[in-house]
N, C-alpha and C positions, 0 to 999 in steps of 0.2 A: 760709240766705239769704246771698249774697255781695254786698257793696256795693263798688263800684269808684269811685275818685276820681282823675281825671286832673289833671295840672299840667304847666306848662312851655311852654304855647303863647305866642304873641306875634306882633309885627310885625317881620319881618326883611327884609333886602335879598337879592336874588338872589345865589346863590353861597355863602352862609354856612351854618353848621350850627345845628341846634337839637335839644335832647333833650327828649323827653316822658317823663313818669313816670306810673305808674298804681299807686295804693296799694289793696290789697284789705283788706276788713274781717275776713276769716277765712282759714283755711288754703287759700291758692290752690294749694298743692301737691296737694290732693285732686282738683283739676279738670284734666282732660287737656289741653284746648286753651285758650290765651289768645291774644288777637289785637288788632290795631289796625285799625279801619275809618276811613274818612273820607267826608265828604259835602260836595261843593262846591255852591255856589248853582246851583239848576236842574238838578242831576244826582242820580242815584241813589247811595245809600250803597254804597261798594265796600270789599272786603276788601283791605287794604294788605299786611299781613304777619301770620303766625301762628307760634306756637311751642308745641310740646308739652311736657309735663312732662319728657320725655326729651331736650329741646333740639333737636328736629327742626324746622327752620324752613321757611317758604314765603313767597315774595314775589310780588306782582303785577309784571308785566314792567316797568312804568314806573318802579319804584323799585329794581330789582335793581342792586346795586353802589353804591347811594347810601344806602339805609336799612338799619339793623340792628336786629332785634328780639331782646330777651333777657328772661329772667325770673329772679328770685331767690326761690325758694320759701321759703327761711329768713326772708327779709325781707318776704315777701308783696308783692313788687313786680314790675311788668312795665315794660319800658323800650322806647322807640323812639328810636334815634339817627338823625337825619336830616342828611345831608350834601349839599352842592351843591344846595341848594334852588332851585327855580325857581317862577315865578308859577303854573304848573299844579298845584303842590302846595298852593295855597291852599284851605283847607277847614276844617270842624270835624272834629277827630280824636277818635274814641271808642275807649275800651278795652272789650273784651268777653271773656267767658269761658264755656266750656261743655264738655260731654263729647263732643260730636260736631261734626265739621267744619261741618255745615250747620244746626246748632242752637245759638243763642247766647242763653241765658236771662238772662244777667247783663250789664248795660251800665253804663258810667259816664255822666256828664252831658255830657261833651264839652269839648274845649278848642280855641279858635280859633287857627289858624295862618294868618297872612297873609304872603305873600312879594311884596314890592313895592318898587320903587325910588322 
């Protein structure tokens, strides 16, 4: 069983950067996919970015060029660097892990990111 704990959320102004971290309770390196999802009020949860154990990344179009996902298997950490934040990025951000792209059995509790002036 893998437990994931996110940190780093908060209230920021538009245009600034924020970094999210996700700490895993066990060897995240054994799990092929790790990802960040987000859910805004009244909207469905969406996959924001994913990274494989081989460092292959994928991003939703709305964050390409602004967000960077990375993972450090030795430290059992997954990161999301978010730059040029805008109000549409406001959401609860969740860390997730799994062996298949469409199957995410492990989830964190979420961390709130609010972008507002």
